[in-house]
C-alpha positions as CSV (number, residue, x, y, z in Angstrom):
1,X,95.7,124.1,142.5
2,X,99.3,123.2,141.8
3,X,98.2,121.1,138.8
4,X,96.8,124.2,136.9
5,X,100.2,125.7,136.1
6,X,101.4,122.2,135.0
7,X,98.4,121.8,132.7
8,X,98.9,125.3,131.3
9,X,102.6,124.4,130.6
10,X,101.7,121.2,128.8
11,X,99.1,123.0,126.8
12,X,101.6,125.7,125.8
13,X,104.2,123.2,124.9
14,X,101.7,121.3,122.8
15,X,100.6,124.5,121.0
16,X,104.3,125.4,120.3
17,X,105.1,122.0,118.9
18,X,102.0,122.2,116.7
19,X,103.0,125.7,115.5
20,X,106.5,124.4,114.6
21,X,105.0,121.6,112.4
22,X,105.1,123.7,109.2
23,X,108.8,124.5,109.8
24,X,109.7,120.8,110.1
25,X,107.6,120.0,107.0
26,X,109.4,122.8,105.0
27,X,112.8,121.4,106.0
28,X,111.8,117.9,104.9
29,X,110.5,119.2,101.6
30,X,113.7,121.0,100.9
31,X,115.6,117.8,101.7
32,X,113.5,115.9,99.3
33,X,114.9,118.0,96.6
34,X,118.3,116.7,97.6
35,X,117.4,113.0,98.2
36,X,115.1,112.4,95.3
37,X,116.2,112.6,91.6
38,X,113.8,114.0,89.0
39,X,114.2,113.2,85.3
40,X,116.4,115.4,83.1
41,X,113.3,117.0,81.7
42,X,112.2,118.2,85.1
43,X,115.6,119.6,85.8
44,X,115.2,122.4,83.3
45,X,114.3,125.9,84.5
46,X,113.3,126.7,88.0
47,X,112.4,124.0,90.5
48,X,108.7,124.7,91.3
49,X,107.0,123.8,94.5
50,X,103.3,124.4,94.7
51,X,101.1,124.5,97.8
52,X,97.5,123.5,97.1
53,X,95.3,125.0,99.8
54,X,95.7,127.2,102.8
55,X,98.5,126.4,105.3
56,X,101.4,128.1,107.1
57,X,103.6,125.8,105.1
58,X,103.6,128.3,102.2
59,X,105.3,131.0,104.3
60,X,107.7,128.5,105.9
61,X,108.7,127.0,102.5
62,X,109.3,130.4,101.0
63,X,111.4,131.4,104.0
64,X,113.4,128.1,104.2
65,X,114.1,127.8,100.5
66,X,115.0,131.5,99.9
67,X,118.3,131.7,98.1
68,X,118.6,127.9,98.0
69,X,119.1,125.8,94.9
70,X,118.5,122.2,93.9
71,X,121.8,120.5,93.3
72,X,123.4,124.0,93.1
73,X,121.7,124.7,89.8
74,X,118.0,125.1,89.9
75,X,116.5,128.1,91.7
76,X,113.6,127.0,94.0
77,X,110.3,128.9,93.5
78,X,107.4,128.4,95.9
79,X,103.9,129.4,94.9
80,X,100.3,128.9,96.0
81,X,98.4,126.9,93.4
82,X,95.3,128.5,92.1
83,X,93.0,126.2,90.0
84,X,94.0,122.6,89.3
85,X,96.8,123.1,86.7
86,X,99.8,121.6,88.4
87,X,101.9,120.8,85.3
88,X,104.6,123.3,86.0
89,X,105.4,122.0,89.5
90,X,107.9,119.3,90.5
91,X,106.4,119.1,94.0
92,X,102.7,119.6,94.9
93,X,101.9,119.9,98.6
94,X,98.2,119.2,99.4
95,X,97.1,120.8,102.6
96,X,94.6,119.3,105.0
97,X,91.8,121.6,103.6
98,X,92.3,120.1,100.1
99,X,92.5,116.5,101.1
100,X,89.3,115.7,99.1
101,X,91.0,116.7,95.9
102,X,93.8,114.1,96.2
103,X,92.5,111.8,93.5
104,X,92.1,114.8,91.0
105,X,95.7,115.8,91.7
106,X,97.0,112.2,91.4
107,X,95.2,112.0,88.0
108,X,96.6,115.4,86.8
109,X,100.1,114.4,87.9
110,X,100.2,111.0,86.3
111,X,103.6,110.4,84.7
112,X,104.6,114.1,84.8
113,X,107.6,114.2,87.2
114,X,105.4,115.6,90.0
115,X,105.9,114.5,93.6
116,X,102.6,114.6,95.5
117,X,103.0,115.3,99.2
118,X,100.1,115.4,101.6
119,X,99.7,117.0,105.1
120,X,97.5,114.1,106.1
121,X,98.9,110.7,107.2
122,X,98.1,107.5,105.4
123,X,97.5,109.1,101.9
124,X,100.3,107.1,100.3
125,X,97.8,104.3,99.9
126,X,95.6,106.7,97.8
127,X,98.3,107.7,95.3
128,X,100.4,110.3,97.2
129,X,104.2,109.7,97.1
130,X,104.7,111.1,100.6
131,X,102.4,111.8,103.6
132,X,103.4,113.7,106.7
133,X,102.6,112.1,110.0
134,X,103.8,112.0,113.6
135,X,105.4,109.3,115.5
136,X,104.3,108.1,119.0
137,X,106.2,110.9,120.7
138,X,104.7,113.6,118.4
139,X,107.7,114.2,116.2
140,X,107.0,115.0,112.5
141,X,107.9,112.1,110.2
142,X,107.1,111.1,106.6
143,X,105.6,108.0,105.2
144,X,106.4,107.2,101.5
145,X,105.3,104.9,98.8
146,X,108.2,104.2,96.5
147,X,106.0,102.7,93.8
148,X,104.0,106.0,93.6
149,X,107.1,108.1,93.5
150,X,108.7,106.0,90.8
151,X,105.5,106.2,88.7
152,X,106.3,109.9,88.4
153,X,109.8,109.2,87.0
154,X,111.5,110.2,90.3
155,X,114.3,108.1,91.7
156,X,114.6,107.4,95.4
157,X,118.0,107.5,97.2
158,X,119.1,105.3,100.1
159,X,119.2,108.2,102.5
160,X,115.6,109.0,101.6
161,X,114.6,105.4,102.4
162,X,116.5,105.4,105.7
163,X,114.8,108.5,107.1
164,X,111.2,107.9,106.0
165,X,108.7,105.1,106.8
166,X,108.0,102.9,103.8
167,X,104.3,102.2,103.3
């Protein structure tokens, strides 16, 4: 009987940690705008972040990036992507529900200064620049493929490499 409250507590803690995941992802994505360097062409106008699919990350990104700028200059705009035209975005975040569209997005982004980030682990081997994952203790981390990022004319800083897991 005493184990029931403990099980409920663990379940509640697990649920709360899962509910916090989009917040951690939003913080990481904002920090990518600071630790990665887009080409001069991509630094004109607003810095566009597109969310492809349905996820709480859209709300969290909008909240977290409100009134923030990239390198003190570019205003950050977060939008839901409708259709497959991703050409105006510097970052495209693929949600779990749109995982099947990764190859289409990779093809559309080829050489266009667009960082592709997935919500699913292990997708850097399929063309994404960054994939979110969790470590053994359940903490949100990111995996990255530097080759895929550089294909998009985006430079990687030392601090970016030190925090992420190279794949």
